[in-house]
C-alpha positions as CSV (number, residue, x, y, z in Angstrom):
1,M,31.2,31.9,67.2
2,S,32.7,33.4,63.9
3,S,35.0,31.0,61.6
4,P,38.4,33.3,61.3
5,A,37.7,32.9,57.3
6,G,34.2,34.3,57.5
7,V,35.7,37.2,59.8
8,V,38.9,37.2,57.6
9,L,36.2,37.7,54.5
10,V,33.7,40.0,56.5
11,L,36.8,42.5,56.9
12,L,38.3,42.0,53.4
13,I,34.6,42.8,51.9
14,G,34.0,46.0,54.8
15,A,37.9,46.9,53.8
16,A,36.9,46.7,50.3
17,G,33.8,48.9,50.7
18,G,36.1,51.4,52.9
19,Y,38.4,51.8,50.0
20,A,35.6,52.3,47.5
21,G,34.0,54.9,49.5
22,L,37.5,56.9,50.1
23,R,37.8,56.8,46.4
24,L,34.4,58.1,45.6
25,R,34.9,60.8,47.7
26,L,31.7,60.4,49.8
27,P,31.2,61.9,52.8
28,A,32.8,59.7,55.8
29,G,33.4,57.3,52.8
30,A,35.9,54.8,55.0
31,L,32.8,54.4,57.0
32,L,30.0,54.6,54.6
33,G,31.9,52.6,52.4
34,A,32.5,49.8,54.5
35,L,29.1,50.1,55.9
36,L,27.5,49.6,53.1
37,A,29.3,47.2,51.7
38,V,28.9,44.5,54.6
39,L,25.3,45.3,54.9
40,L,25.3,44.4,50.8
41,A,27.5,41.5,51.5
42,H,25.1,40.1,54.0
43,A,22.0,40.8,51.5
44,L,24.0,38.7,49.1
45,I,25.4,36.4,50.9
46,P,22.8,35.3,54.0
47,T,25.0,33.1,55.7
48,L,27.8,35.1,56.0
49,P,28.7,35.7,59.5
50,A,28.5,38.5,61.8
51,I,31.6,39.7,63.7
52,D,32.7,38.1,66.9
53,P,31.7,40.5,69.9
54,T,35.2,40.5,70.9
55,I,36.8,41.4,67.7
56,R,34.0,44.3,67.8
57,R,35.7,45.7,71.3
58,W,38.9,45.7,69.6
59,L,37.7,47.6,66.9
60,Q,35.6,49.9,69.1
61,I,38.6,50.4,71.5
62,L,40.8,51.5,68.2
63,V,38.4,53.8,67.1
64,G,37.8,55.4,70.0
65,T,41.5,55.9,70.5
66,A,41.7,57.7,67.0
67,L,39.0,59.9,67.9
68,G,40.9,60.4,71.3
69,S,44.0,61.2,69.9
70,R,42.5,64.1,67.8
71,V,41.7,66.4,70.7
72,S,44.2,68.2,72.4
73,A,44.0,70.2,75.6
74,D,44.6,73.4,73.6
75,T,41.3,72.2,71.7
76,V,39.7,72.0,75.0
77,R,40.7,75.0,76.2
78,R,39.6,76.9,73.1
79,L,36.3,75.8,73.1
80,R,35.1,75.5,76.8
81,R,33.3,78.7,75.9
82,A,31.0,76.3,73.1
83,V,29.7,74.3,76.5
84,P,26.5,76.3,77.0
85,V,25.9,76.4,73.6
86,A,26.3,72.7,73.2
87,A,24.3,72.0,76.3
88,L,21.3,74.3,74.6
89,V,22.1,71.9,71.3
90,V,21.9,68.9,73.0
91,A,18.8,69.8,75.4
92,A,17.1,70.2,71.8
93,T,18.4,67.2,70.4
94,I,17.2,65.1,73.3
95,A,13.6,66.3,73.2
96,G,13.0,65.9,69.5
97,T,15.0,62.4,70.4
98,L,12.3,61.5,72.6
99,V,9.4,62.2,70.0
100,G,11.3,60.9,67.2
101,G,11.5,57.5,69.6
102,A,7.7,57.4,70.4
103,V,7.0,58.0,66.4
104,V,9.3,54.9,65.4
105,A,8.3,52.9,68.5
106,S,4.7,53.3,67.7
107,V,5.1,53.1,63.8
108,L,7.3,50.0,63.5
109,N,6.1,48.7,66.3
110,I,9.1,47.8,68.2
111,D,10.5,48.0,71.5
112,R,11.0,52.0,73.1
113,G,14.8,51.4,73.8
114,T,15.4,50.1,70.3
115,A,13.3,53.2,68.9
116,L,15.4,55.6,70.9
117,L,18.8,54.5,69.9
118,A,17.9,54.3,66.3
119,S,16.2,57.8,66.2
120,T,19.2,59.2,68.2
121,P,21.3,61.7,66.0
122,G,24.3,60.6,67.4
123,G,26.8,58.5,65.4
124,L,25.9,55.6,64.2
125,P,29.2,53.6,65.6
126,E,28.2,55.1,69.6
127,M,24.6,54.0,68.6
128,V,24.8,50.5,67.7
129,V,27.6,49.7,70.5
130,M,24.8,51.0,73.2
131,A,22.3,48.6,71.3
132,D,24.4,46.3,71.4
133,A,25.5,47.0,75.1
134,L,21.6,47.2,76.1
135,G,20.8,44.0,74.0
136,R,18.8,46.0,72.3
137,D,17.7,45.0,68.0
138,V,21.3,46.0,66.6
139,P,20.3,45.3,62.8
140,T,17.3,47.9,63.6
141,V,19.2,50.4,64.7
142,V,21.8,50.3,61.7
143,V,19.3,50.6,59.4
144,I,17.4,53.4,60.7
145,Q,21.0,55.3,61.6
146,L,22.2,54.6,58.5
147,V,18.9,56.2,56.2
148,R,19.3,58.8,59.0
149,I,23.0,59.5,58.2
150,I,22.5,59.2,54.2
151,L,19.8,61.9,54.4
152,T,21.4,64.3,56.6
153,L,24.7,64.0,54.3
154,I,22.5,64.9,51.6
155,V,20.3,67.8,53.2
156,V,23.4,69.0,55.3
157,L,26.4,69.1,52.7
158,P,24.6,71.4,50.0
159,L,23.4,73.6,52.8
160,A,27.0,73.7,54.5
161,R,28.8,74.5,51.3
162,L,26.1,77.1,50.6
163,F,26.7,78.9,54.0
164,M,30.2,78.6,53.2
165,V,30.2,80.3,49.6
166,R,27.7,83.0,51.2
167,H,30.2,84.0,54.1
168,G,33.3,83.8,52.2
169,A,34.7,80.7,53.2
170,E,36.2,78.3,50.8
171,P,34.5,74.9,51.0
172,S,37.0,72.0,50.3
């Protein structure tokens, strides 16, 4: 069980990192900044506690509530046509994930469950929550997912901007 002072310290470090990520205008700045700040803090202060699972569950409830509140019935009705396309993308993604997971498991000599969650291109919080729930190596999943996200942002953001410029859309 984490001490209350330790939990407060970790939350303050995360909040400072999230604020810095927003100020630096990082993609997904709040999440990425908080994650990087806490990872750095754990590297510099090995005795820094992990957040207690009960607190993590409440934070997950908060994130789930915030994400769910952004979807309306109108959104679902408008995007119903996207379901077959999304299913095709998911099928391709699953195939790539299975291959990627096998490669990660083989190269890093880790169990296939951890490797699969580490290489799945879902959101980092979701993969970490699943790794935790399934008793897999959470730190390995976090690090590999973080590298995946950073590399994806470095490659996809310039491509998205180029696509938007070529098709007359204003990048934000």
